[in-house]
ZAGU-280987 format. One record per residue: x negated, z, y negated of N, C-alpha, C in turn; residue in one letter. Coordinates in steps of 0.05 Angstrom, whole numbers, plus 32768, in hexadecimal, padded with zeros to 4 digits. Atoms other than C-alpha are relative to their C-alpha. Example, Ala and Ser with C-alpha at 12.3 -4.5 7.8 and 13.67 -1.06 7.14 Angstrom:
ZAGU-280987
7FEE800080187F0A809C805A7FEE80007FE8a 80107FFF80187EEF808F8015800F800E7FEAs 
***
This chain:
ZAGU-280987
801D8001800280AC80EF7FAF7FF680127FEAm 800B7FEC8013808381257F8D7FF57FF27FE7k 800C800E8017806080F27F5F80167FF67FEEi 7FEA800C801080A180D07F49800F80167FF0a 7FF17FEB800E80C281137F377FEE80117FEFn 80137FF48012808381287F127FF7801D8008k 80097FE57FF7807581677F3C7FE280008005s 801D80037FFD802F814C7F477FF87FE57FF6v 8008801A800B800781147F287FF17FF08016t 800F80117FEE7FE980D97F4D7FE380057FFEa 801D7FFB80037FA680E97F2F7FF78019800Fe 80077FE87FF17FA7812F7F4D7FFE7FFA801Ek 800180067FE37FB881147F927FE77FF08007l 801880107FFA7F8080E17F8E7FE780107FFEv 80187FEF80027F4D81137F757FFE80138017r 80017FED7FE97F6181447FAC7FF77FF18019d 8008800F7FE97F59810D7FE07FE27FFA8000a 801C800680037F1580FA7FC57FEF80198005l 800F7FE77FFB7EFF81437FC57FFF8007801Ed 7FFF7FFB7FE37F15814A800E7FED7FED800Ek 801280147FF37EEF810A80207FE380097FFDa 801B7FF780047EB0812780027FFB801A8010k 80037FE77FF17EBC816B80237FFA7FFA801Dh 800480077FE47EBF814980677FEC7FE98003f 801380177FFF7E85811980587FF07FFF8019a 801180007FE87E5E81308095800F7FF68019d 7FF2800D7FEA7E95811480C27FFC7FE28001y 8006801C80027E7E80CF80AC80197FEE8002n 7FE6800E80007EC580B7809F80007FE77FEFi 7FFE801680147EBA808980637FE67FF17FFEf 8018801180067E8A804F80587FFE7FFB7FE2t 80008005801D7E9E804B800E801780117FF5f 7FEB7FF2800E7EC580787FDE80067FF17FE6l 7FF7801180167EEE80537FAA800880127FE8n 7FF97FEA80137EEB808C7F78800A7FF67FE5e 7FF98009801C7EEC80697F34801A7FF07FFFe 7FE8801180017F2080347F44801980108009n 7FE97FF07FF77F4D80667F69800B80127FEAa 7FF77FEF80167F5080967F2F800C7FF07FEAi 7FF5801280147F5C805D7EFF801C7FF78007k 7FE580087FF87F9780447F28801480178000k 7FEF7FE980017FB3808A7F2E800A80067FE4a 7FF97FFC801C7FB280927EE280157FEC7FF7r 7FEC801580077FD780507EDB801B8006800Ae 7FE67FF87FF4800E80687F0A800C80187FF1i 7FF67FE98010801480AA7EE5800A7FF87FE5d 7FF7800A801A801A80857EA3801B7FF18003a 7FE6800E7FFB805280597EC0801780148003k 7FEB7FEC7FFB807880967ED88007800E7FE6i 7FFC7FF3801A806F80B77E9480117FEF7FEEa 7FF080128011808E807A7E73801B7FFA800Cr 7FE680047FF380C8807B7EA380037FE6800Fg 8000801A7FF280B4803A7EC580038004801Ee 7FFC7FFF7FE380C5802B7F0D7FE57FFD800Ek 801980027FF0808D80367F4080077FFB801Dv 7FFC80087FE4808580217F89800580188012g 7FFA7FEC7FEC809780477FC87FE880108008r 80187FF27FF9804F805B7FD37FEF80087FE7l 800E7FFC8019803E80687F8A7FEF801A8000a 80127FE98002800180957F847FF7800C801Ag 80077FF57FE67FF980A17FCF7FE47FF68008v 801B80097FF87FAF80A17FE280007FF7801Dp 800280097FE47F9D807A80217FE37FF78005y 801A80097FF77F5F8066804880027FE5800Ca 7FFF801C7FF77F4E801E80587FEA7FFC8014l 801480077FEC7F2C800A80987FEE7FEA7FF5k 80148011800D7EEC7FE5808680007FE38008d 7FFD801D7FFA7F037FA280A380167FF37FF1n 7FEC800B80117F3A7F9880707FF37FF67FE6f 800C800B80187F257F698038800E800A7FE6l 7FF67FF7801A7F2C7F847FF17FE87FFF7FEEs 8017800180137F017F7B7FB27FF3801B7FFBp 800B7FE580057EF77FC77FB07FED80088016e 80147FF97FED7EB67FD87FD27FF87FE88012g 800880157FED7E917FAF8006801180028019e 7FF380027FE77EB87F9780427FEB7FFA8015t 801680057FED7E857FA0807A80098000801Dt 7FF87FFC7FE57EAF7FAD80B87FEC8012800Fa 80157FEE7FF67E797FE380C27FEB7FF2800Fs 801480107FF27E497FAC80D67FEA7FF97FECa 8017800780117E037F9F80BA80027FE47FF6h 8000801C80077E0F7F5480B980137FFA7FE8i 7FEE800480177E467F5D80847FF880127FE8l 80097FEE80167E1E7F8E80597FFD7FEF7FE6e 8002800E801A7E247F7A801080177FED7FFAg 7FEB801380057E637F5180188017800D7FF1f 7FE97FF880107E987F5B7FE280147FEA8001t 7FEC80157FFC7ED87F367FF0800D7FF67FE6s 7FF1800B80177EF77F077FBD801E80008003p 7FE380007FFA7F3B7F0F7FDE8009801C8009i 7FF47FE77FF77F6A7F477FF180127FFA8018t 7FEF80037FE87F8A7F4E8036801D80037FF8a 7FE37FFF80067FD67F428035800A801D8004t 7FF67FE47FFB7FE37F8880537FF780137FEAs 800A7FEF80167FB77FA9801D80107FFA7FE7v 7FF1800880187FDA7F817FE6801D800C8001a 7FE47FF57FFE801F7F9880008000801F7FFBk 80017FE38004800A7FE280037FFB80077FE3l 80077FFA801C7FEC7FE07FBD80157FF77FECe 7FE98008801180287FBB7FA1801480167FFEa 7FEE7FE98000804F7FF97FB47FF380197FF4e 800D7FEA800F801C80257F8F7FED80118010g 80147FF07FF07FF0803F7FC97FE47FFC7FF4a 801B8001800D7FA9804F7FB27FEB80058015i 80157FFF7FED7F6D80417FDE7FE980127FF6m 80157FEE80097F3B807B7FD97FE57FF9800Di 801980067FF37F07805E800880047FF08019g 800180107FE87EF4803280437FF680118017r 80077FEE7FE97EF0805280887FEE7FF38014t 801380087FEC7EBB804D80BD800E7FF68019n 7FF4800C7FE97EC8802580FC7FE97FF58012m 8014800F7FF07EA4800581377FFC7FE57FF3d 80068019800E7E817FC8811B80117FE9800Ca 7FED80167FF97EB37F8D811C8016800A8013f 7FEB7FF47FEF7EE37FBD81417FF97FFE801Da 800880027FE47EBA7FB681817FF8801C800Ah 80077FE67FF57EBF7FFA81A1801780138001g 7FEB7FED7FFC7EE7803781B47FF7801C7FF8s 800A7FE680077EC0806F81937FF580027FE4s 800C8002801B7EA78059814D7FE180058002t 801D7FFD7FFD7E618061816B7FF17FE67FFCe 800D801A80047E54801781627FFF7FF87FE2n 80018005801C7E57801D81167FE37FFF7FF6s 801A8002800D7E1A800880ED7FFB801A7FF0y 80037FE880107E27804880C57FFF801A8010f 80007FE97FEF7E2680768101801D80098007g 7FE57FF97FF67E6180988126800F80127FEDp 7FEE7FED800D7E9C80BC8107800580178014t 7FFC7FE97FEF7EA781028122801E80068004l 7FE47FF97FFB7EE881188143800A80177FEEn 7FF57FEC80137F16814081158003801C800Ca 7FFB7FE67FF37F1F817881497FE7800B800Eh 80187FF77FF27EDA817B816A7FE97FEE7FF7d 80158010800C7E9C816381457FEC7FF58014r 8012800A7FEC7E7781588186800C7FE88010e 7FF280157FF17EA98124819D80067FE87FEEr 7FFB8019800F7EBA80DC8188801B80017FF2v 7FE78003800E7EF080CA815880127FEB800Da 7FF180177FF57F06809081837FF97FE77FF0g 80068018800E7F038048816E80127FE98007g 8014800380157F00801981518007800D7FE6s 7FF77FF6801A7F29803881197FFC801E7FFEs 80057FE37FFF7F09807D81208001800D7FE5g 80007FF4801B7EFE808980D6801B80047FF4g 7FE57FFF800A7F46807A80C480108017800Ds 7FF27FEB7FF17F6180A980FA7FF7801C7FF6a 800A7FE680087F3480E380E4800880067FE3v 7FF87FFC801C7F4580D8809A801C800B7FFEa 7FE47FF67FFF7F8F80E480AB8000801C800Dv 80007FE67FF07F81811C80DE7FF680177FEFa 800B7FEB80117F58814380AB800F80047FE6l 7FEE7FFD80177F8F813B80777FF27FF77FE6d 800D800B80187F628114804780147FEE7FF2i 7FEC8013800A7F9880DE803F801980028010v 7FE680007FF27FE180D6805180017FEB8016e 800080147FEC7FD4809680777FE77FEF7FFDf 8018801180007F9E8064808980077FE7800Fa 7FFC80197FF27F9C801C80A07FED7FFF8018t 801080047FE97F81800680E380057FE5800Cg 7FFB80197FF07F7B7FCA81117FFF8008801Dt 7FFE7FF97FE37F8D7FCB815B7FFF7FE68010d 800480187FEF7F717F94818980038007801Dt 7FFD7FF77FE47F727FBD81C98005801D8003g 7FFC7FE380007F81800481B57FF3800E7FE8g 80117FF680167F58800C8175800E80117FEBs 7FF17FED80107F9080318150800A80168012i 7FF37FEC7FEF7FB3805481897FEC8014800Cr 80137FED7FF47F75807281AA7FF480147FEDq 80097FEC80137F568092816C801780127FF6p 7FE97FEF80087F9C80AA8158800480158015a 7FFE7FED7FEA7FA080CA819D7FEA80158000s 80177FEE7FFF7F5B80E98198800080147FE9f 80007FEE80177F6A81088154801B800C7FF9n 7FE67FF380037FB3811C815A80117FF77FEAg 7FEF800B80157FD680ED812A80107FE9800Cv 7FF180187FF7800880B4812F7FF17FE77FF9y 800D801980047FED806E8136800F7FE9800Cg 7FEF80157FF68013802D813D7FF17FE58003i 8007801C7FFC80017FEA815B801A7FF08000k 7FE6800E8001803B7FBE814580027FE88013p 7FFD80197FF280587F8181677FED7FEC7FF3t 80128014800A80267F488161800F7FED7FECy 7FF48011801480367F2181218012800F7FEDg 7FEF7FF08012805D7F5A81007FF480037FE4c 800F7FFC801980287F6580CA7FEA7FEB7FFEi 8013801680047FFC7F2E80AD7FE380098005s 801C7FFB7FFC7FB47F2B80C47FEE7FF37FEBr 8010800D80147F9F7F0380877FEF80147FF0y 80127FEF800F7F637F2280667FF58017800Fg 800C7FEC7FEF7F4F7F4D80A17FEB7FF38011v 8016800B7FF07F0C7F4080C380097FFD801Dv 7FF580067FE57F1F7F1F81057FEE800B8016a 800E7FFA7FE77F0C7F3B814880097FEC8015m 7FF580137FED7F387F17817A801C7FF87FF6a 7FE8800880107F6E7EEF8157801A8000800Es 7FE780007FF17FA17EEE818F800A801C8007s 7FF87FE57FF97FA27F3981987FFE80147FE8t 80027FEF80177F907F568153801B80077FF4d 7FE87FF7800D7FC77F8081347FF880137FE9c 80047FEE80167FCA7FA480F1801480178002i 7FEE7FE97FFE7FE67FEB80F27FF680177FF0g 80057FE980117FE2803180D67FFC801A8010f 80007FE47FF87FD2807A80E1801080107FECf 7FF07FF08012800380AC80C58005801B800Ea 7FFB7FE57FF6801A80F480CD801C8004800Ck 7FE57FFD7FF6806480E980DB800D7FE58006t 7FF280197FFB809380B480F7800C7FF47FE7p 7FF4800B801980B680AE80B37FEC7FF37FEFd 8015800D800F8075809F80907FF87FE6800Cd 800780197FF38065806B80C480157FEB7FFCm 7FEA8013800480A9804B80BC7FFE7FF37FE4n 8002800A801B809F804480717FE97FEC7FFEl 801780128001805A8025807980067FE5800El 7FF980197FF280757FF280AB80137FF07FEFm 7FED800F801180AE7FE0807C7FF17FF27FE9e 800F800B8016807C7FD480447FEE7FE88009v 801580127FF980487FAD806B80097FE88011a 7FF780157FED80707F82809D800B7FE87FF1s 7FF38018800C808B7F3D80917FEF7FE78003g 800E801A7FFD80797EF380947FEE7FFB7FE9q 801480068014803C7EDB806F7FF87FE38003d 8008801C7FFE802F7E9180607FE27FFD8005p 801D80017FFB7FE47EA280657FF98007801Ck 80047FFA7FE47FEC7EB880AD80177FF48010d 7FEB800F7FF280127E8780D8800A800E801Am 7FF77FF27FE980187EB98111801480167FF9t 7FEE7FEA800780437EE980E9801D7FF78006t 7FE480047FF9808C7EF180FD801280047FE7l 7FED7FFB801680C97EEE80CF8004801F7FFEp 7FFF7FE3800580D77F3380B18017800D800Fd 7FEC7FF37FEF80FE7F5180EB8002801D7FFAy 80007FE3800480EA7F9780D6801580097FECy 7FEC7FF9801581187F96809A801C7FF98008g 7FE580087FF881537F7980C1800E8017800Ee 7FF17FEC7FF1818A7F9F80E47FF48004801Bk 800E7FFA7FE7816D7FC28120801580028016h 7FF07FFF7FE881887FC78166801480187FFEs 7FEC7FEA7FFF81C87FF081717FFB80138017d 80067FEE7FEA81A7801181AD8000801D7FF8m 7FFF7FE4800681B5805B81AF7FE5800D8007d 801B7FF57FFB8170807B81A68002801C800Dl 7FFD7FE67FF3818D80BC81C180057FFE801Ek 7FFC80037FE38199809F82067FF07FE9800Bs 801280157FF7815F807082117FF58005801Ba 800D7FFE7FE68141806182557FE27FFE7FFCr 801D7FFE800580F7807382577FF17FF9801Ai 800F80087FE980C8805082877FE5800F8002g 801A7FF47FFA808C807382A77FF27FEF8014i 800F80127FEE8057804882C77FF380108016i 800A7FF07FE980498063830D7FE27FFE8004k 801C80047FFB8003804683117FEE80107FEDd 80107FF080147FEC806F82D47FFF801E8008f 80007FE47FF77FFA80B182F97FED80028017d 80147FFE7FEB7FB980B7831F7FE880117FF7n 80167FED80057F7980E083227FEC7FF67FEBd 8012800A80157F5480B282F2800A80077FE4s 7FF57FF680197F8180CD82BB7FFE801E7FFFv 80047FE380037F70811282A1801A80108005d 7FE87FF07FF87F9F814782BE8010800A7FE9k 7FF17FF580177FB08165827A80107FEA7FF2e 7FF18017800C7FC58120826180197FFA8011i 7FE980047FEE7FF18116829F801580167FFDr 7FED7FEA8004800F815B8294800F7FFD7FE6d 7FF28004801A801E814A824B80157FEB8003a 7FED80157FFB8041810B82628019800B800El 7FEA7FF47FF2806B81338293801180127FEFk 7FF27FEE8013807C8166825D80137FF07FEEt 7FF0801180128095812F822F80177FF3800Fk 7FEA800A7FF080BE81118268801680148004c 7FEC7FEA7FFD80E081548273800F80047FE6e 7FF37FFE801A80EE8158822980157FEA7FFCl 7FED80178002810E8113822A801880048012l 7FE97FFB7FED813881258267801380147FF4k 7FEF7FEA800B81518164824480117FF57FE9s 7FF1800C801681688137820A80137FEA8009k 7FED80147FF6818F810982387FF57FE58006g 800C801A7FFA815E80D182437FFB7FFD801Eh 800580067FE3815580B082877FE37FF78003e 801C80087FFB810E80AB82A380007FED8018i 800080167FEC8101806B82CB7FE37FFC8008v 801B80067FF580C4806182F87FFC7FE28001e 8006801C800180A4801D82ED7FE97FF88012l 8017800C7FF280787FF3831A7FF87FE77FF0e 800980168010804E7FC482F07FE57FF7800Am 801980077FF380197FA8831F7FEE7FEE7FF1p 80118013800E80007F7282F07FEE800E7FECa 80107FF180147FE57FA882C07FE48005800Al 801B7FFB7FF67FAA7FB282EF7FEC7FEA7FF8k 8011801680097F907F6F82D67FFA80017FE2y 80018001801D7F977F81828C7FE480047FF5a 801B7FFA800B7F527F9F827F7FED7FE98005l 801280167FF97F2D7F6782A380077FE77FEFa 7FF7801780107F577F31827F7FF880047FE3a 80067FFA801C7F4D7F54823C7FE27FFB7FFBy 801D800380057F017F5682437FF57FE58008y 8007801C7FFF7F007F0C8251800B7FF17FE7i 7FF3800E80167F327EF3821D7FF580097FE5i 80087FF6801A7F1C7F2081E47FE37FF97FF9v 801C800980077ED07F1481E87FFF7FE27FFAp 8000801D80067EDF7EC981EA80087FFB7FE3a 7FF88003801C7F047ED081A87FEC800C7FEDe 80147FF380107ED07F00818D7FE87FEC7FFBv 8017801380037E987ECD819A80077FEA7FECa 7FF7801480127EC07E9981758001800A7FE3s 7FFC7FF5801B7ED17EC681397FE580087FF4n 80197FF6800B7E8A7EE181327FEC7FE97FFBl 8012801680057E6B7E9C81307FFC7FF97FE3s 80018005801D7E797E9980E57FEB80107FF2r 80137FEF800D7E467ECF80D67FE47FF68007y 8019800F7FFB7E067EA780CF7FEB80057FEBd 80137FFB80147DE37EC3809280007FEC7FE9g 7FFF801580157DF67E878067801580057FEBv 7FE97FFF80127E3A7E9580498005801B7FF3r 7FFB7FE5800C7E407EE0803F7FF280158011y 800B7FE97FF27E257F2480527FE17FFE8004g 801D7FFD7FFA7DE07F3380707FF37FE58006f 801080177FF87DAA7EFE80747FE4800A8006r 801B7FF87FF87D697F0980997FEB7FF57FEEs 8016800980117D2B7F06806E7FE97FF48010a 801780097FEF7CFF7EF380A980067FE4800Cn 7FF8801A7FF67D137EAA80AE7FF17FEA7FF1s 800F8017800B7CEC7E6980A380107FE77FFFd 7FF080187FFF7D217E3680B4801D80088008d 7FE37FFA7FFB7D6C7E3080C38004800D801Bl 7FFC7FF57FE57D677E3E810D7FF7801E8001d 80097FE480007D3E7E7E8102801280117FEEs 7FEE7FF180117D6E7E9280CA801880098010l 7FE97FF97FEF7DA97E8F80FB7FF880168014y 80097FEE7FEA7D827EB181337FFA801C7FF6f 80087FE6800A7D647EE9810A8017800F7FF3n 7FEA7FF3800D7DA27EF780E18013800D8014t 7FEE7FF77FEC7DCE7EFE811E7FF380158012r 800F7FED7FEF7D997F2481467FFE801B7FF1s 80037FE780107D8E7F57810E801A800B7FF6e 7FE77FF8800D7DD57F5980F28015800B8013g 7FEC7FF67FEE7DFF7F6481307FF78019800Ff 80057FE87FF07E047FA681557FFF7FF7801Em 800180077FE37DF67FA781A1801A7FF8800Cp 7FE680067FF47E407FA881B2800B7FE67FF7e 7FF8801A800A7E4D7F6C81857FF27FEA8011n 801080137FF07E167F4681AA800B7FFE801Ck 7FF680007FE47E317F5B81EE801A7FEF8001r 7FE6800E7FFE7E777F4081DE7FFC7FE27FFAr 8005801C80057E5B7EFF81C17FF67FF38019i 800C800C7FE87E337EF3820080157FFD8016m 7FEA80027FEC7E6F7F03822E80137FE97FF9i 7FED801580097E9C7ED682047FF67FE48004g 800B801B7FFD7E6D7E9B82047FFD7FF9801En 800380057FE37E627EA3824F801B7FF7800Cf 7FE780067FF37EAC7EA38262800C7FE57FF5v 7FF68019800A7EB87E6682367FEE7FE88007l 801480157FFB7E7B7E3F824E80097FED8017s 7FFA80147FEC7E7F7E0182797FFB800B801Cs 80037FF67FE47E8B7E1282C2800C801C8004g 7FF67FE57FFD7EA57E5882B3801C80037FF2f 7FE67FFE800F7EE27E4A8286801780038014y 7FEA7FFF7FEC7F107E3D82C27FFF80198010d 80047FE97FEE7EF37E7682EB8008801A7FF2a 7FFC7FE7800E7EFA7EAB82B480177FFE7FEBy 7FED7FFF80167F1F7E9A8274801C7FF68008f 7FE6800B7FF87F567E6F8293800F80148011l 7FF37FED7FEE7F647EA382C9800A80197FF0k 7FF87FE980117F667EDB829480197FF97FF0a 7FE88009800F7F987EB2826B801980018012a 7FEA80007FED7FC47EAB82A98009801D8006k 7FFA7FE47FFC7FBF7EF682B6800F800C7FE8a 7FF27FF780187FD47F02826E801D7FF98001r 7FE480097FFD80137EDA827B800F80128013t 7FF47FEE7FED80227F0682B78006801B7FF3l 7FFD7FE7800D80197F44828C80187FFF7FECi 7FE980048012804A7F298257801A80018010v 7FE880007FEF807D7F1C828E8006801C800Ck 7FFD7FE57FF580717F6182AB800E80137FECe 7FF37FF0801580847F828269801D7FF77FFCy 7FE5800A800380C17F5582628012800B8016e 7FF17FF67FE980D87F6A82A88004801E7FFDk 7FFE7FE3800280CA7FB4829A801680087FEBa 7FED7FF9801580F57FB3825B801D7FF88007f 7FE580037FF681307F9C828480098019800Fl 7FFA7FE77FF1812B7FDE82AA800080187FEDe 80017FE98012811D800C826E7FFF7FF67FE3c 80008007801D811F800D82227FE480047FF4d 801B7FFB800980DA802B82167FEF80098017y 80137FF67FEB809C803C823F7FEF80167FF3i 80107FEA800A8076807D82377FE780028012l 80187FFF7FF0802D807E824D7FEA80107FF1t 80177FF6800E7FEB80A0823D7FF47FE97FEFp 800F8014800F7FC1807C82087FE67FFA800Dv 801B80027FF47F7F808A822A7FFF80128018s 80017FEE7FE87F6C80A8826D7FF4801B7FFBp 800D7FE680067F4580E0824B800480087FE3n 80027FF8801C7F44810A820C7FE67FF67FF4p 80198009800D7F0C80FD81DA7FE780098010a 80187FFA7FF17EC980F981FE7FE980077FECf 80157FF780117E87811381E47FF07FE97FF4k 80118014800C7E5B80EC81B47FE87FFA8012l 801680087FEF7E2780C481DB80067FFF801Dg 7FF97FFE7FE47E4B80CF821D80027FE5800Ee 7FFA801A7FF47E5E808682287FF37FE97FF2k 800A801680127E38805F81F37FED7FEE800Fv 801380117FF17E0480468226800C7FF5801An 7FF2800A7FE87E388035825B80187FEF7FF8d 7FEB8011800A7E617FF98243801980008012p 7FE980007FEE7E8E7FF98281801180197FFDv 7FF27FE780037EA080428279800F80007FE5a 7FF38001801A7EB08035822F80187FED8002m 7FEA80137FFE7EDB7FF882408018800C8010y 7FEB7FF47FF07F0280228273801180137FEFl 7FF07FF080127F1A804D823880197FF17FF7e 7FEA8011800A7F488012822780147FF88016d 7FF1800A7FE97F68800C826C801E80027FFCv 7FE47FFD80047FAC80258254800B7FF47FE6m 7FF7800A801A7FAE800582107FFF7FE27FFDs 8004801C80057F977FBD821680187FEE8008v 7FEB80117FF67FD47FA3823B80157FFA7FEAs 7FED8003801680007FAD81FD7FF77FE97FEEl 800A801580127FD37F7F81D480027FE5800En 7FFE80197FF27FD27F4A820A801D7FF68001l 7FE380077FFF801F7F4C820D800C7FFD7FE4a 7FF58001801C80297F5281C1801680147FFAg 7FEA7FEC800480587F8E81C87FF680177FEFv 80087FE9801180587FCA81987FFB801A8010p 80057FE67FF4803C800E81A97FFA80157FEAg 80047FEB8013803D805081837FF38018800El 800D7FE87FF6800B80878192800C80187FF2a 7FF47FE8800C802A80CC81887FF08018800Ai 800D7FE77FF7800B8112818A8011800D8016p 7FF27FF47FEA801D813581CB7FF3801A800Aa 800C7FE67FF97FFB817881C97FE27FFF8000g 801D7FFE7FFF7FB4818F81D67FF88009801Ck 800C7FF67FE77F87819D82127FF9801D7FFCt 80087FE480017F7181E382237FE780047FEEk 8018800080117F3081D281FD80077FFA7FE3a 7FF88005801C7F5981C281BE7FFE7FE37FF7g 8001801D80077F52817681C1801C7FF48000l 7FE6800D80017F8E814C81AC80057FEE8018p 7FF780127FEB7FB6812881E280147FEC7FF3i 7FED8014800B7FD980E781CF800E7FF18016g 7FF180127FEF800F80BF81F280087FE87FEFl 7FF68017800F8029807A81E0801B7FF8800Aq 7FE6800B7FFA8070806081DD7FFE7FE27FFCi 8002801D80008074801681ED801D7FF48000v 7FE6800C800180AF7FEA81DB7FFE7FE28002g 7FFF801D7FFF80C57FA181E17FF67FF47FE5p 8007800D801A80AD7F6F81AC801680047FECr 7FEE7FFD801780CD7F7B8168801180198001r 7FF17FE77FFF80E57FC1817A7FF280167FF0s 80127FED800E80B37FE2814A801080167FF2d 7FF17FEC800F80E78005811E800D80158013h 7FF37FEE7FED810E802281587FEC8011800Fn 80167FF17FF280CD8036817A7FF880187FF0l 80087FE9801280BA8061813E801780147FFEi 7FE97FED80018100807E813980028010801Ae 7FFE7FF27FE78100808E81837FEB80168004f 80167FED7FFD80BE80B3817D8008801C7FF7s 7FF67FE6800980E580EB815A800C80108017k 7FF47FF27FE8810580FB819D7FEA8010800Fe 80167FF47FF180C0811081B67FF380177FF0l 800B7FEA801080B38143817F800B801B8009i 
***
């Protein structure tokens, strides 16, 4: 590490990152810059190194924090008006683990409010611009984090992935992005979207960087009962990564997927064949239910999780209220973005009397079919390679007024969250127009480490 061997100081790295953040201010990447505290922490690390004291594996490395991770540094708003002014008294477990290893947060990144969206256009602070084309979206919901890494402002950034919110912006901006196995990393201290599908992950520039971040952040947490025992640090499978069987989903090779993305997938398949890997065609018919099931199950959980924002306990409170009922009504009406309201209404509808059996229960059964579909697929192959999204980054404003078109952006990513399996978005070239193309490698549950190692075969 350059900092540990004194070839560069932590303070210089942090100042350089802050300077870059300011240089790219018009991309609307950050909702808050942690300038004073970041420089202070960098100086403390430099002083430790000067004294010959041991420092962590991420000592002095600047990083960007998605704005739904709780930390006392800056306001945690989840890019939503209703959380404006909220300063957290606690620190998310994942943040505490990163900073225990010496990582330094230089700022909070923009996102779709409460992570509801696929373009960062649903942010109270306005959209983040794509790193490669300022007229296009950054992706979402973790758009700010993806662009911060893509523009080389920071070495890595945190993200959350409920239905593709790490993998899609990683794909749109040409960086690596991981959605781990559900329960691999603690969700404690992260603003909840849908508790049964939320995953904590990262954006990084290389597989090795991603591997280190996963080693640091993963593990069981008594504050999150859904976390798994620390399998990431255990001995990994003896499977030969040089002769893995790779599954390709036949249904994803159709005209609704951009031709340049399909060509990129075929190019990577040829590369894998040349390295001795077997390509296996998969039929996974249950995946056609994934998007519909997702947009029933997730809004139901969203409606439940957002019920706590009432103007009483924290964040924004409407000034135009005469009694308790009007306080609730006005605070939620003024504080939530249109997409937040849309998901609350869908969620309450599918959970309401008379509709629970018709919608939510059927979606839950479809989810079970999807879980079994992946289990069956991984008997035939070791990993699955698919597009992340059917299209490269689309233009700002192109889909913001068409919710169905926006939801269809998630058609290839949501099934992983419903099944709880890990997926890694990888850069896979560019379109003729210069837009990044991303593919995702999907593995069985708890295969996160091997998944990252295998991604090197695709470089």
